[in-house]
Backbone bond lengths (Angstrom), bond angles and torsions (degrees), N, CA, C in turn:
res aa  C-N    CA-C-N  psi(-1)  N-CA   C-N-CA  omega(-1)  CA-C   N-CA-C  phi
1 M - - - 1.443 - - 1.504 109.83 -
2 S 1.299 118.62 134.86 1.488 121.37 -177.71 1.525 109.85 -81.94
3 S 1.329 114.50 163.94 1.467 119.50 177.84 1.535 110.10 -64.38
4 T 1.331 116.93 -32.53 1.466 119.91 179.06 1.515 111.58 -65.70
5 T 1.309 117.68 -46.20 1.472 120.13 -179.49 1.511 109.76 -67.20
6 T 1.335 118.17 -36.27 1.461 120.76 176.87 1.517 110.69 -65.18
7 L 1.323 117.65 -40.53 1.473 121.24 177.95 1.536 110.68 -59.97
8 I 1.332 115.99 -44.26 1.470 121.42 179.32 1.523 110.48 -64.96
9 Q 1.309 117.93 -47.83 1.460 120.99 179.76 1.525 110.56 -60.45
10 N 1.334 118.16 -42.99 1.459 120.62 -178.62 1.539 109.96 -65.50
11 W 1.330 118.98 -38.95 1.447 120.18 179.20 1.522 110.62 -61.25
12 F 1.328 116.61 -49.63 1.450 121.00 -179.26 1.530 111.89 -64.21
13 T 1.319 118.42 -35.36 1.454 121.19 176.87 1.534 110.59 -66.10
14 R 1.314 117.14 -42.46 1.448 122.34 -177.29 1.518 111.91 -69.94
15 T 1.336 117.95 -39.00 1.460 121.20 -173.38 1.519 113.26 -96.81
16 W 1.305 118.46 -10.27 1.452 124.06 -175.18 1.538 112.32 67.00
17 G 1.308 118.37 13.90 1.449 122.29 177.25 1.509 111.25 117.53
18 G 1.353 113.87 178.98 1.434 116.81 -177.25 1.545 112.21 -165.71
19 G 1.311 113.83 168.79 1.442 121.28 174.36 1.485 109.79 -76.86
20 L 1.312 118.68 154.89 1.439 125.02 -176.09 1.527 110.95 -108.93
21 V 1.352 115.09 124.94 1.470 121.03 177.71 1.531 104.95 -116.91
22 L 1.332 115.95 114.13 1.462 122.86 178.66 1.529 108.78 -90.02
23 P 1.324 119.02 172.23 1.468 120.89 -179.93 1.515 114.00 -54.98
24 D 1.349 118.07 -25.53 1.477 119.00 179.75 1.528 111.70 -104.35
25 G 1.305 118.80 12.90 1.462 122.47 175.96 1.526 115.40 122.76
26 W 1.311 114.57 -172.54 1.472 120.40 -176.55 1.541 110.61 -62.29
27 F 1.308 114.95 143.97 1.468 121.84 171.31 1.525 104.36 -89.76
28 G 1.328 114.20 102.64 1.481 120.33 -170.33 1.526 109.09 83.06
29 R 1.320 114.83 -171.56 1.454 118.50 176.67 1.535 109.79 -80.30
30 P 1.349 117.06 151.35 1.450 119.51 -177.58 1.532 112.26 -52.20
31 F 1.296 115.69 126.40 1.468 126.48 178.00 1.527 115.22 59.86
32 D 1.304 118.05 15.88 1.461 119.69 171.29 1.527 110.57 -64.03
33 N 1.311 114.95 -39.00 1.467 121.41 178.33 1.516 109.61 -121.62
34 I 1.282 117.24 130.32 1.475 122.04 172.77 1.536 104.91 -106.86
35 H 1.321 113.56 109.01 1.471 120.04 -174.07 1.507 111.38 -83.64
36 R 1.312 114.42 139.97 1.471 122.10 177.81 1.526 109.19 -106.50
37 L 1.315 113.08 142.96 1.483 119.40 178.00 1.524 110.79 -73.21
38 T 1.337 115.04 126.18 1.449 120.90 175.42 1.524 109.79 -98.93
39 D 1.335 116.58 -41.47 1.494 119.93 -177.73 1.529 107.57 -160.17
40 V 1.357 113.59 151.23 1.453 120.08 172.78 1.524 106.48 -144.09
41 S 1.336 115.51 137.54 1.463 120.19 177.71 1.514 109.80 -147.77
42 Q 1.299 115.58 157.05 1.456 120.96 179.37 1.515 109.49 -143.67
43 S 1.339 114.06 135.46 1.460 120.12 173.81 1.517 106.98 -150.15
44 S 1.286 116.64 157.84 1.482 125.25 -175.57 1.519 115.52 -15.75
45 G 1.315 115.46 91.82 1.477 120.43 173.15 1.504 115.70 82.71
46 L 1.345 118.14 3.82 1.456 121.09 179.08 1.531 110.27 -130.74
47 L 1.348 113.35 135.49 1.452 120.29 170.94 1.500 107.96 -123.26
48 R 1.311 116.96 125.78 1.473 122.08 -176.64 1.525 109.71 -120.41
49 I 1.332 114.92 126.03 1.454 122.74 179.80 1.539 107.95 -122.85
50 V 1.340 116.92 126.26 1.455 122.09 178.25 1.531 107.22 -113.89
51 L 1.321 115.06 130.01 1.464 122.39 -179.93 1.508 109.68 -118.78
52 D 1.320 116.77 138.47 1.472 122.99 172.87 1.505 113.33 53.53
53 D 1.291 119.64 23.53 1.465 124.85 -179.37 1.541 112.13 61.52
54 Q 1.328 119.51 13.15 1.481 117.86 179.91 1.510 115.37 -148.47
55 L 1.326 118.08 2.32 1.460 119.83 174.80 1.533 106.41 -121.84
56 T 1.329 115.74 123.64 1.489 119.31 -177.95 1.532 107.89 -123.05
57 L 1.336 113.93 122.06 1.450 120.78 176.26 1.541 107.74 -110.61
58 T 1.345 116.67 122.15 1.460 122.51 179.14 1.510 107.49 -117.40
59 F 1.352 114.33 113.82 1.475 121.03 -179.25 1.534 108.37 -99.52
60 N 1.310 116.51 132.55 1.472 122.53 176.97 1.494 109.10 -111.60
61 G 1.340 115.80 143.66 1.451 121.53 174.38 1.516 113.39 105.68
62 D 1.305 114.26 -160.15 1.488 122.22 -176.12 1.524 108.94 -85.30
63 V 1.329 115.49 82.22 1.465 122.39 -172.44 1.542 109.87 -79.44
64 S 1.323 115.40 138.25 1.449 122.35 174.22 1.527 107.64 -117.07
65 V 1.324 115.38 132.33 1.481 120.46 179.17 1.519 107.58 -124.13
66 K 1.363 115.48 128.81 1.446 121.54 -179.20 1.530 110.76 -128.52
67 D 1.312 116.71 132.23 1.444 122.66 174.54 1.522 107.03 -93.85
68 N 1.337 115.42 108.34 1.480 121.69 -179.41 1.510 110.27 -105.62
69 G 1.314 117.24 35.66 1.473 120.61 179.98 1.514 112.18 81.38
70 D 1.334 117.47 -94.73 1.449 121.83 179.96 1.525 111.86 -79.55
71 E 1.298 118.63 -11.46 1.478 122.30 -179.37 1.519 111.12 -125.59
72 L 1.305 114.90 141.19 1.465 122.81 169.09 1.516 105.10 -110.38
73 V 1.346 116.44 116.24 1.456 121.59 -172.42 1.528 109.60 -109.34
74 I 1.330 116.44 129.85 1.466 123.11 178.43 1.517 106.97 -121.49
75 D 1.350 115.16 123.01 1.454 119.07 176.50 1.531 109.38 -149.65
76 G 1.339 116.27 -175.11 1.435 120.40 179.95 1.509 114.21 84.67
77 Y 1.311 116.74 -1.21 1.452 120.19 -177.98 1.534 110.90 -81.70
78 S 1.327 115.71 153.99 1.470 120.82 176.12 1.504 112.46 -89.92
79 E 1.357 116.36 -23.53 1.481 120.42 179.33 1.520 108.57 -157.88
80 L 1.330 114.58 142.57 1.467 122.44 173.69 1.522 107.14 -123.55
81 S 1.322 115.24 123.05 1.463 121.24 172.95 1.510 106.60 -102.94
82 F 1.324 117.52 122.10 1.461 123.00 -178.89 1.527 108.06 -116.15
83 D 1.338 116.17 107.52 1.458 122.70 -179.40 1.513 106.52 -109.86
84 W 1.341 115.33 128.71 1.454 119.12 -175.02 1.515 111.47 -151.42
85 K 1.338 113.09 160.28 1.466 122.32 174.96 1.489 108.09 -120.06
86 E 1.305 117.11 144.40 1.446 121.30 175.65 1.528 109.43 -65.60
87 Y 1.324 115.69 145.65 1.450 118.81 176.77 1.514 109.50 -65.29
88 G 1.346 116.95 132.15 1.433 121.88 -178.91 1.523 113.41 80.33
89 S 1.330 118.06 11.32 1.458 121.56 -177.71 1.506 108.83 -147.39
90 D 1.332 116.32 157.02 1.462 121.44 173.54 1.501 112.44 -100.80
91 L 1.347 118.30 10.16 1.430 122.66 -178.74 1.520 110.14 -67.12
92 P 1.367 118.86 115.97 1.448 120.54 -176.64 1.528 112.50 -83.99
93 H 1.317 114.33 149.28 1.461 123.17 175.77 1.519 108.49 -133.38
94 S 1.319 115.93 154.38 1.453 119.85 176.46 1.519 108.84 -146.71
95 D 1.316 117.82 127.51 1.454 123.70 178.61 1.520 107.56 -124.38
96 I 1.337 115.87 142.17 1.464 121.51 177.79 1.525 108.88 -121.19
97 Y 1.329 115.48 133.90 1.450 122.69 177.03 1.536 106.86 -122.22
98 Q 1.318 116.09 133.02 1.450 120.18 -176.71 1.529 113.57 -82.51
99 D 1.284 116.84 -27.28 1.457 121.09 176.08 1.507 108.69 -165.46
100 G 1.299 116.84 -174.21 1.474 120.07 179.92 1.519 111.55 123.02
101 Q 1.295 113.12 -157.85 1.478 120.65 -176.69 1.528 107.81 -134.39
102 T 1.294 115.77 141.18 1.464 123.33 175.72 1.499 107.86 -121.89
103 K 1.335 115.31 138.34 1.454 119.21 -178.79 1.522 110.49 -133.44
104 F 1.324 113.78 148.06 1.470 121.08 165.32 1.501 104.42 -112.00
105 V 1.374 115.03 130.42 1.437 121.65 -175.77 1.525 109.99 -118.66
106 A 1.325 115.57 121.86 1.466 119.92 179.09 1.531 109.36 -69.49
107 P 1.313 116.49 141.02 1.483 119.13 179.36 1.550 109.78 -64.02
108 P 1.324 115.05 151.82 1.455 117.75 179.99 1.550 110.99 -57.86
109 G 1.311 113.50 140.48 1.470 119.04 179.81 1.520 115.54 90.61
110 Q 1.334 117.50 0.93 1.462 119.88 179.65 1.500 109.76 -85.23
């Protein structure tokens, strides 16, 4: 297990999950959903994070992950592929971001 994946696992264990902020803003309304980590893996140039068994974020490139206490910040990537299904539905969605910053934000009081 890499230090990056350990950092991510430790953040989710400590905070019990968080809201997701994509490069274009919150996924849903702020703190409407507190996402739980299902899986995290890393291999040559790819970081993959699975949340709630239905949201998959795949980061390509030289990814940087920082634990800022209440926020887990991921940036430095060249592309983010976000594949997800609506809650209560099997309807698939896929969004691509060329750069930017992605954050997980712990709910207040965590």
